[in-house]
C-alpha positions in Angstrom: 0.0 0.0 0.0 1.4 3.4 -1.0 1.3 6.4 1.2 1.8 10.0 0.5 4.7 12.0 1.7 2.2 14.0 3.9 1.1 10.8 5.5 4.7 9.7 6.2 5.4 13.1 7.8 2.7 12.4 10.4 5.0 9.9 12.0 7.4 11.9 14.1 10.7 9.9 14.3 13.4 11.5 16.4 16.9 10.7 17.7 17.6 10.6 21.4 20.3 9.5 23.8 19.6 6.7 26.4 20.4 8.3 29.7 19.1 5.6 32.2 18.1 2.0 32.0 16.5 -0.6 34.4 15.5 -4.2 34.1 11.7 -4.7 33.7 11.0 -7.9 35.7 7.2 -7.4 35.5 7.2 -7.7 31.7 5.8 -10.9 30.1 9.0 -11.3 28.0 12.4 -10.1 29.1 12.6 -6.3 28.6 14.5 -3.2 29.5 13.1 0.1 30.7 14.8 3.1 29.1 14.8 6.9 29.7 15.8 8.8 26.5 16.8 12.4 26.2 15.3 14.0 23.1 16.8 17.4 23.7 15.4 20.7 25.3 12.3 21.0 23.1 11.0 17.5 23.6 12.7 16.5 26.9 13.1 13.1 28.4 10.7 10.3 27.5 10.5 6.7 28.8 9.9 3.4 27.0 10.5 -0.3 27.4 11.7 -2.8 24.8 12.3 -6.5 24.4 16.0 -6.1 23.5 17.8 -8.3 26.0 19.2 -10.7 23.5 21.7 -8.1 22.1 21.8 -5.5 24.8 22.3 -5.2 28.5 21.9 -2.1 30.8 25.6 -1.1 30.5 25.7 -1.3 26.7 22.7 1.0 26.3 23.7 4.0 28.3 24.8 6.8 26.1 23.6 5.1 22.9 21.7 7.2 20.4 18.5 5.6 19.1 15.6 6.4 16.8 12.1 6.5 18.1 8.5 7.4 17.2 7.6 10.1 19.6 4.0 10.9 18.7 2.2 7.7 19.6 -0.1 8.0 22.6 1.3 6.7 25.9 0.8 2.9 26.4 0.4 1.1 29.7 2.7 -1.9 30.0 2.1 -3.5 33.4 2.8 -0.7 35.9 4.9 1.2 33.5 3.8 3.9 31.0 5.7 3.8 27.6 5.8 7.2 26.0 7.8 6.4 22.8 8.5 3.5 20.5 12.2 2.8 19.9 12.9 1.4 16.4 14.8 -1.6 15.3 15.1 -4.4 12.8 15.0 -8.1 13.3 18.2 -10.1 13.0 18.2 -13.6 11.4 16.6 -15.0 14.6 14.0 -12.3 14.9 15.8 -10.5 17.8 15.7 -6.7 17.8 18.7 -4.7 16.6 18.2 -1.0 17.5 18.4 1.8 14.9 20.9 4.4 15.9 23.4 6.8 14.4 27.0 6.2 13.2 27.9 9.8 14.2 26.6 11.6 17.2 23.9 14.1 16.3 21.9 16.6 18.3 19.2 15.0 20.4 15.7 15.7 19.1 16.7 15.7 15.4 13.9 14.6 13.1 14.3 11.8 10.6 14.2 12.9 6.9 
């Protein structure tokens, strides 16, 4: 199904830096809670993701990731997820996060 450029632009994909992480033991599948800094205009947002196959708490801190920031908040157990971090599946279906090769300003919009 084709979409127009205007429809694509409704999805607000931004870059942010992971500033804090925690294990998410209440999640049905192993997951990590993340707090991401999207810069001064957007601020800090939180999310969780099932990314424990390739990532641990220490490897995530300071990493820049891409996320959709204009979905409504979603309740996941006792945790409210405010953004959706983006990734691709590896050959086993495990998530590999989308990030940047070169550090860019937090809050930058994908284009």
